[in-house]
C-alpha positions in Angstrom: 42.3 5.1 -64.7 38.6 4.2 -63.6 36.3 7.0 -63.4 35.3 7.8 -59.5 31.8 7.0 -58.9 29.2 9.7 -58.5 28.3 10.1 -54.9 24.8 8.7 -54.1 23.6 12.2 -52.7 24.4 13.8 -56.0 22.6 11.2 -58.1 19.6 11.5 -55.7 19.5 15.2 -56.2 19.7 14.7 -60.1 16.8 12.4 -60.0 14.6 14.8 -57.7 15.4 17.4 -60.2 14.4 15.0 -63.3 11.2 14.1 -61.3 10.3 17.9 -60.4 8.0 17.9 -63.4 10.0 20.9 -64.7 12.2 20.2 -67.7 15.7 21.5 -67.3 18.5 21.3 -69.4 21.7 19.5 -68.6 23.4 23.0 -68.4 20.7 24.2 -65.8 20.9 21.2 -63.8 24.8 21.6 -63.7 24.5 25.1 -62.7 22.3 24.3 -59.7 24.6 21.6 -58.4 27.7 23.6 -58.9 26.1 26.2 -56.8 25.1 23.7 -54.1 28.6 22.4 -54.1 30.0 25.6 -53.7 27.7 26.2 -50.7 28.8 22.8 -49.3 32.3 23.2 -50.0 32.4 20.1 -52.1 33.7 20.0 -55.7 32.7 16.2 -56.3 29.3 17.1 -58.3 28.7 15.6 -61.5 30.0 16.8 -64.8 27.6 17.5 -67.6 28.4 14.2 -69.2 27.8 12.5 -66.0 24.5 14.3 -65.6 23.5 13.1 -69.0 24.0 9.4 -68.0 22.2 10.0 -64.6 19.1 11.5 -66.4 19.1 8.6 -68.7 19.2 6.2 -65.7 16.4 8.0 -64.1 14.2 7.6 -67.2 15.0 4.0 -67.4 13.1 3.7 -63.8 9.7 2.3 -63.7 7.3 5.2 -63.8 6.1 4.7 -60.5 9.4 5.0 -58.9 10.2 8.1 -60.8 7.0 9.8 -59.4 8.1 9.1 -55.9 10.9 11.7 -56.5 8.4 14.3 -57.7 6.9 17.4 -55.9 3.3 17.2 -55.4 1.1 19.6 -57.6 -2.5 19.8 -57.5 -4.4 18.7 -59.5 -1.5 17.4 -61.7 -0.2 14.8 -58.9 -3.7 13.3 -58.7 -5.0 13.2 -62.2 -1.9 10.9 -63.0 -2.3 8.7 -60.3 0.7 9.6 -58.0 -1.8 10.1 -55.3 -5.5 9.4 -54.7 -7.8 12.3 -55.0 -9.0 11.7 -51.4 -5.4 13.0 -50.4 -6.0 16.3 -51.9 -6.9 18.3 -49.1 -3.9 16.8 -47.1 -1.6 17.6 -49.8 -2.8 21.4 -49.9 -2.6 21.7 -46.2 0.8 20.5 -46.2 1.7 22.7 -49.3 0.5 25.7 -47.4 2.6 24.6 -44.1 5.6 24.3 -46.1 5.3 27.6 -47.8 4.6 29.5 -44.8 7.8 27.8 -43.3 9.9 28.6 -46.3 10.4 24.9 -47.2 10.1 23.5 -50.7 7.0 21.6 -52.1 6.5 18.4 -50.3 7.2 15.2 -52.2 4.8 12.4 -53.1 6.0 10.2 -50.5 5.9 13.0 -47.7 2.4 13.8 -48.6 1.2 10.1 -48.7 2.3 9.8 -45.1 0.9 13.2 -44.0 -2.3 12.0 -45.4 -2.2 8.7 -43.4 -1.3 10.3 -40.3 -4.2 12.7 -40.7 -6.6 9.7 -41.3 -5.4 8.0 -38.1 -5.7 11.0 -36.2 -8.2 13.7 -37.5 -7.3 17.2 -36.1 -3.8 16.5 -35.3 -2.0 20.0 -35.5 -0.3 20.4 -38.9 3.2 20.7 -37.3 2.8 17.5 -35.5 1.4 15.7 -38.7 4.5 17.1 -40.7 7.1 15.8 -38.2 5.5 12.4 -37.8 5.2 12.1 -41.6 8.6 13.1 -42.1 9.8 10.4 -39.6 7.6 7.9 -41.5 8.8 8.9 -44.9 12.3 8.5 -43.5 11.6 5.0 -42.3 10.0 4.0 -45.6 13.2 5.3 -47.5 15.6 3.5 -45.4 13.7 0.2 -45.7 13.2 0.4 -49.6 17.1 1.4 -50.0 18.1 -1.3 -47.5 19.9 1.3 -45.5 18.5 0.4 -42.0 15.6 1.1 -39.9 14.1 3.9 -37.9 11.0 4.0 -35.6 9.2 6.6 -33.5 8.9 5.3 -30.1 5.3 5.3 -29.0 3.9 6.4 -32.3 0.8 4.1 -32.2 0.2 5.4 -28.7 0.4 8.9 -29.5 -2.1 8.6 -32.3 -4.4 6.5 -30.2 -4.6 9.0 -27.2 -4.2 12.2 -29.2 -2.8 14.4 -26.4 -3.4 17.7 -28.5 -7.2 17.5 -28.4 -8.0 18.4 -24.8 -6.4 18.7 -21.2 -8.1 15.5 -20.4 -6.4 13.7 -23.4 -3.0 15.0 -22.5 -3.2 13.9 -18.9 -4.4 10.4 -20.1 -1.4 10.3 -22.4 1.2 11.3 -19.8 -0.1 8.6 -17.7 0.2 6.2 -20.5 3.6 7.4 -21.2 4.8 6.8 -17.9 3.2 3.2 -17.8 4.6 2.1 -21.2 7.9 4.1 -20.9 7.4 6.0 -24.1 8.2 9.8 -24.4 5.8 12.4 -23.0 4.1 14.7 -25.6 5.4 16.6 -27.5 8.8 14.9 -27.5 9.7 12.6 -30.3 12.5 9.8 -29.8 13.6 7.9 -33.2 15.3 4.6 -32.6 17.5 3.8 -35.4 19.8 1.1 -36.8 21.1 2.6 -39.8 23.2 0.4 -42.3 23.8 3.1 -44.8 26.1 6.3 -44.7 25.5 9.8 -43.6 25.4 10.8 -47.4 22.4 8.8 -48.0 20.6 10.2 -45.2 21.4 13.6 -46.4 20.4 13.1 -49.9 16.9 11.9 -48.5 16.3 15.0 -46.8 17.3 17.1 -49.6 14.9 15.2 -51.9 12.3 15.5 -49.1 12.6 19.1 -48.3 14.8 20.5 -51.2 18.6 21.1 -51.2 18.9 23.9 -48.6 16.3 23.1 -46.3 17.1 19.3 -46.4 20.7 20.1 -45.6 19.6 22.1 -42.7 17.2 19.4 -41.4 20.0 16.8 -42.2 22.3 18.7 -39.7 19.8 18.9 -37.2 18.8 15.1 -36.8 22.0 13.1 -38.5 23.6 12.8 -35.0 20.6 11.7 -33.2 19.6 9.2 -36.0 23.1 7.6 -36.0 23.0 7.0 -32.4 20.3 4.6 -31.0 17.5 6.0 -29.1 18.5 9.8 -29.2 15.8 12.3 -29.1 15.0 14.8 -31.8 12.9 17.9 -31.3 11.8 18.2 -34.9 
């Protein structure tokens, strides 16, 4: 009888563990996944034998792809070229924000978008930059994995008007929002067309935020993302 394929979300979690920079034995990884499976009420997590195969698959990936699954650490992530040194301050700001919110370390992909958002709109509140970069990282993941698309409505206008800066900027943006029919600040609306499965989206958020925080975030946004034009309050 053919062996049942390993669910993609478990495979991605193994990749995240392999890319974390911490060496773990197969037994340690199995124990972590088993505990997560119990928490989620699932028993389809990989066996130790399957974990060996998945780990080998990870190490066969091109090095740049491997590093996308890694958590950011200063200075290591910058010294080996995962991110440019110029993104260091942004990475440390996001690291502090995640720590204060009880989240895992941000990934390379998340930090890269957080940095880009900050360059586009210097002075943007960290919470807003985190929400926007999370959506942008999601969009990149979906595109790379050929799972569909997601777009934050009015993102360009939001960064152009920077309504968080002053009452005048906020008023100008609200007039723009009415004229262009885009969401009013601070509401975010993600318009999504997804070809993939909820499990693929779940695995992304767990890779982005860690198993527990990622599951919580997935539960908050999954329904909205799988319905075109639904609002998410981040």
